[in-house]
C-alpha positions in Angstrom: 0.1 0.2 0.1 1.2 3.5 -0.3 0.4 7.0 -0.2 -1.2 9.1 -3.1 0.1 12.6 -4.0 -1.4 14.9 -6.4 0.2 18.3 -6.8 -1.6 21.3 -8.9 -3.1 18.7 -11.1 -5.4 20.0 -13.9 -7.2 18.9 -16.8 -8.9 20.7 -19.6 -10.5 19.5 -22.9 -9.9 22.2 -24.9 -11.5 25.4 -23.6 -13.1 23.4 -20.5 -11.1 23.2 -17.5 -12.3 19.7 -16.0 -10.3 19.7 -13.0 -8.3 22.9 -11.7 -5.3 22.9 -9.6 -6.0 20.2 -7.2 -3.7 19.5 -4.3 -4.6 16.4 -2.3 -2.4 13.9 -0.3 -4.4 10.5 0.9 -2.3 8.6 3.3 -1.0 5.2 3.1 -3.8 2.7 4.2 -6.4 5.6 4.2 -10.2 5.3 2.6 -10.9 8.4 0.4 -14.0 9.2 -0.6 -14.3 11.7 -3.4 -18.1 13.4 -3.4 -19.9 15.7 -5.4 -22.8 16.2 -7.8 -22.8 15.3 -11.3 -20.0 16.7 -13.7 -18.2 17.9 -10.8 -14.7 16.0 -11.9 -14.6 13.2 -9.2 -14.4 10.5 -12.0 -12.0 12.6 -14.1 -9.8 12.6 -11.2 -10.0 8.9 -10.7 -8.9 8.6 -14.1 -6.4 10.5 -13.9 -4.8 9.2 -11.0 -5.3 5.7 -12.9 -3.5 6.8 -16.0 -6.6 6.4 -18.1 -6.3 10.1 -19.1 -3.5 12.0 -19.0 -3.0 15.3 -17.1 -2.8 18.4 -18.5 -0.8 20.2 -15.7 0.6 19.0 -12.4 1.8 15.7 -11.1 0.9 12.8 -9.3 2.7 10.6 -6.9 2.1 7.1 -5.6 4.4 6.0 -3.1 8.3 7.5 -3.5 7.7 7.3 -7.1 6.5 9.8 -10.2 3.9 8.5 -11.7 2.7 11.5 -14.3 3.9 10.4 -17.1 3.9 6.4 -16.6 1.2 4.1 -18.4 -2.0 2.8 -16.5 -0.5 -0.6 -16.4 2.9 0.2 -14.5 1.0 2.5 -11.5 0.1 -0.5 -9.3 -3.5 0.8 -9.1 -6.7 -1.2 -9.4 -9.8 0.3 -10.7 -13.1 -1.1 -9.7 -15.9 0.4 -12.4 -19.4 1.0 -11.7 -20.6 -1.4 -14.9 -18.6 -4.5 -13.2 -16.8 -5.0 -16.5 -16.7 -8.9 -16.2 -16.5 -11.1 -18.8 -19.9 -12.7 -19.6 -18.2 -16.1 -21.5 -15.8 -16.5 -18.0 -16.4 -18.1 -15.2 -16.3 -16.4 -11.6 -12.8 -18.1 -11.3 -11.3 -16.7 -14.8 -12.9 -13.5 -14.1 -10.8 -13.0 -11.2 -7.3 -15.1 -12.1 -7.6 -13.0 -15.6 -4.8 -10.2 -14.6 -2.9 -12.8 -13.3 -2.8 -15.0 -16.5 -1.6 -12.0 -18.4 1.3 -11.8 -15.7 1.8 -15.3 -16.7 1.7 -16.8 -13.4 2.0 -20.5 -12.6 -1.2 -22.2 -12.4 -0.9 -23.2 -8.6 -0.1 -19.2 -7.8 -3.3 -18.4 -9.7 -5.5 -20.8 -8.1 -3.8 -19.9 -4.5 -4.5 -15.9 -5.0 -8.0 -16.5 -6.9 -9.6 -18.7 -4.0 -8.3 -16.5 -1.3 -9.6 -13.3 -2.9 -12.6 -15.2 -3.6 -12.8 -16.2 0.3 -12.2 -12.5 1.1 -15.5 -11.4 -0.7 -17.6 -14.2 0.4 -17.6 -16.3 -2.9 -15.9 -19.6 -2.7 -18.8 -21.7 -3.8 -19.5 -19.4 -6.9 -16.2 -19.9 -8.7 -17.8 -22.2 -11.4 -20.6 -19.8 -12.1 -20.8 -17.5 -15.0 -21.9 -13.9 -14.3 -25.2 -14.2 -15.6 -26.4 -16.3 -12.4 -24.9 -13.9 -10.4 -26.6 -10.8 -8.3 -26.0 -7.3 -8.7 -23.7 -7.4 -5.4 -22.2 -10.8 -6.2 -20.5 -9.5 -9.4 -19.3 -6.8 -8.0 -17.9 -8.5 -5.7 -16.1 -10.3 -8.5 -14.6 -7.2 -9.6 -13.3 -6.3 -6.4 -11.8 -9.6 -6.2 -10.4 -9.5 -9.5 -8.8 -5.5 -8.1 -7.2 -7.7 -4.9 -5.4 -10.6 -7.0 -3.3 -8.1 -8.4 -2.2 -6.3 -5.1 -2.2 -2.9 -6.2 -0.8 0.1 -3.9 -4.1 1.8 -4.3 -7.5 0.9 -5.2 -9.5 3.0 -7.3 -13.4 2.9 -7.3 -15.5 4.7 -9.4 -19.4 4.5 -8.0 -19.3 0.5 -7.9 -22.8 0.8 -6.1 -24.5 3.2 -8.0 -26.2 0.1 -9.9 -27.4 -1.9 -7.1 -30.8 -1.5 -5.1 -30.9 0.1 -2.0 -30.8 -2.4 0.3 -27.8 -4.1 -1.6 -25.9 -0.8 -1.8 -26.2 -0.7 2.5 -25.0 -4.3 2.5 -21.8 -3.2 0.3 -21.5 -0.4 1.8 -20.7 -2.2 5.2 -18.9 -5.0 3.2 -16.3 -2.3 1.4 -15.5 -0.8 4.8 -14.7 -4.3 6.4 -12.8 -5.1 3.3 -10.5 -1.8 4.0 -9.9 -3.1 7.4 -8.9 -6.7 6.6 -6.4 -5.6 3.8 -5.1 -2.3 5.2 -5.3 -0.6 1.8 -5.2 2.7 0.5 -9.0 3.4 -1.1 -10.3 6.2 -3.5 -13.9 5.8 -3.7 -15.8 8.7 -5.8 -19.6 8.8 -5.2 -22.3 11.5 -6.1 -24.4 10.1 -2.6 -22.8 11.9 0.3 -24.8 9.5 2.6 -22.0 7.0 1.3 -19.1 9.3 1.7 -20.5 9.8 5.5 -20.8 6.3 6.3 -17.6 5.0 4.8 -14.8 7.6 4.9 -12.2 8.4 7.0 -11.8 11.3 5.1 -13.9 13.1 2.3 -13.2 15.5 -0.4 -15.8 17.5 -1.4 -15.5 18.8 -5.1 -17.7 21.4 -7.5 -16.8 22.3 -11.0 -13.2 20.8 -11.0 -11.8 22.1 -7.5 -11.8 20.7 -4.0 -14.0 22.7 -1.8 -13.2 21.1 1.4 -11.2 17.9 2.9 -11.7 16.5 6.1 -13.2 13.9 8.4 -17.3 13.2 7.8 -18.4 15.1 11.4 -16.1 17.8 10.5 -17.4 18.5 7.4 -20.8 18.1 8.7 -20.3 20.7 11.9 -17.8 22.8 10.0 -18.5 23.5 6.5 -16.4 26.1 4.9 -18.9 27.3 2.8 -22.5 27.0 1.7 -21.4 24.4 -1.1 -20.6 22.0 1.2 -23.1 22.8 4.2 -25.6 22.1 1.6 -24.6 19.3 0.0 -23.5 17.3 3.2 -26.2 16.4 5.9 -29.5 14.8 4.8 -31.9 16.4 4.2 -30.1 19.4 3.4 -29.1 22.7 5.6 -31.9 25.4 5.5 -30.5 28.4 3.9 -32.6 31.4 4.8 -31.5 34.9 3.5 -31.0 38.0 6.1 -29.0 41.1 6.5 -27.0 42.6 9.8 -29.6 44.5 11.6 -27.4 45.9 14.4 -23.8 45.2 16.3 -23.1 45.1 20.2 -20.0 43.7 21.1 -19.9 40.5 20.1 -23.4 40.1 19.3 -24.7 40.2 16.0 -28.4 41.1 15.2 -30.0 39.3 12.1 -33.2 40.4 10.3 -34.5 37.6 8.5 -37.8 38.0 6.2 -40.3 35.5 7.8 -38.8 34.9 10.9 -37.9 38.0 12.2 -34.5 38.9 14.7 -31.8 36.4 15.3 -29.4 37.2 17.3 -25.8 35.3 17.2 -22.4 35.7 19.1 -18.6 34.7 18.7 -18.2 35.4 15.4 -14.9 35.9 14.0 -15.4 38.2 11.2 -16.8 41.8 11.4 -19.5 41.9 9.5 -21.1 45.3 8.7 -24.3 46.7 9.5 -26.9 46.2 6.3 -24.5 43.2 5.0 -26.3 40.5 3.4 -25.8 36.9 4.7 -27.4 33.6 4.8 -28.4 32.2 7.9 -27.9 27.9 8.1 -30.1 25.5 9.8 -29.9 21.7 9.9 -33.5 20.4 9.6 -32.1 17.9 12.9 -31.1 20.9 15.0 -35.1 22.1 14.7 -37.5 21.1 17.8 -41.2 21.5 18.1 -40.8 22.4 21.9 -38.4 25.0 23.6 -35.4 22.7 25.7 -32.5 23.2 27.1 -31.1 26.8 28.6 -29.3 28.1 25.7 -30.6 30.8 23.7 -33.2 29.7 21.5 -34.6 30.9 18.4 -38.2 30.8 17.4 -39.4 30.4 13.8 -42.8 29.8 12.4 -43.8 28.0 9.6 -46.8 26.2 7.7 -46.2 22.6 6.9 -46.8 21.7 3.2 -46.3 18.3 3.7 -45.2 15.5 6.2 -43.3 12.2 6.0 -43.4 9.5 8.1 -40.7 7.2 8.2 -40.8 5.1 11.2 -38.0 6.8 13.4 -38.1 10.0 12.1 -41.1 12.5 10.7 -39.6 15.0 8.4 -41.8 18.4 7.7 -41.4 20.4 4.5 -42.9 23.8 4.7 -41.4 27.1 3.3 -40.7 30.7 4.4 -41.0 33.7 2.2 -40.7 31.4 -0.6 -37.5 29.3 1.0 -37.6 25.5 1.3 -37.4 25.2 5.1 -37.3 21.5 6.5 -37.7 19.9 10.0 -36.7 16.4 11.5 -38.7 15.7 14.4 -38.7 12.0 16.3 -41.2 9.8 14.6 -44.2 10.0 16.8 -44.3 14.0 16.3 -47.8 14.8 15.5 -47.7 17.6 12.5 -50.8 18.5 10.5 -50.1 20.0 7.1 -51.6 23.8 6.9 -51.2 24.3 10.6 -49.0 26.5 11.3 -45.9 25.1 13.8 -43.6 27.0 15.7 -39.9 25.1 15.9 -36.5 26.3 17.8 -33.2 26.0 17.5 -30.4 26.7 19.9 -28.7 30.0 18.4 -24.7 28.4 18.6 -26.4 25.7 15.7 -27.2 28.5 13.2 -23.9 28.9 10.9 -23.7 32.2 9.1 -22.6 32.6 5.5 -21.1 36.3 4.2 -22.5 37.3 0.6 -19.5 35.4 -1.2 -21.1 32.3 0.4 -17.9 31.5 2.7 -18.5 30.8 6.1 -18.4 33.2 9.0 -16.6 31.0 12.0 -17.1 31.5 15.7 -14.3 32.5 17.8 
């Protein structure tokens, strides 16, 4: 296994900049997840690491080796694709064995490696079957086993679970996390699903428009997003965003006027804002409560529910404030009536403030 380092990596297709000046280090044995919306450049970046596409500028190092100009087959990486990329006419055994056969390994060595990898992904009893006889999850396990036998320095996975149904995705998330622990491998995983990123990653790399927005541990990104994009992308349901203005400043206390809500007082902001300056106030749905509780300063917000989703353990309430979507997450047994005004409460310390440029105003 090895450390992966990207230094000022860029990729352009004509006048289109797909990746712009990405610098990033993924440590030996780390499970890193690239996440972002469709078209943000995450799969492109993975292909650059694999050597499937040449970079336009910058450098890529795997361990002590500069692999920037090396062809894909010499980089000691193994890639697992969304489409499985299995040979339909070959058995599971032969699909797993294929890269070893290309290296002209002995039959005994191949059998040993294939059986070990098949056992790791729980396919020991399916080695004689063709891919057509396997479920989607089992086919993806074959692709993973084929990557394992290559003993790469780095595993690269491009949305490997996106073709599976919801139940299988949950099962495979757990299996991949366990596999990472067993192998102690360096893994780079691409997904558009922030839930996958939050549950699997040691660190998350949030991409948008070909640039890195933020890198950090899942809960660091959740609690301390650097900007509106990260705040809105990480977390489900997404963070509520309410427009506001600075109304008054007294010592370290800022009063914000938010249409449809009124005055919100927040203290401890590190940046000096100006009276009249426009801001956005961010509140996570799960930090809203239908009843006041605790001794901290509370913000009271009135909203009229438009729809209610009952999920068993949770009740999700959708409403709007001055044309802005506003969502609350309550306990599953909370009674909420659509169309009837509802007061909710939030600890002021849980409100994020973003300036006019969308950058988080940090706290002291």
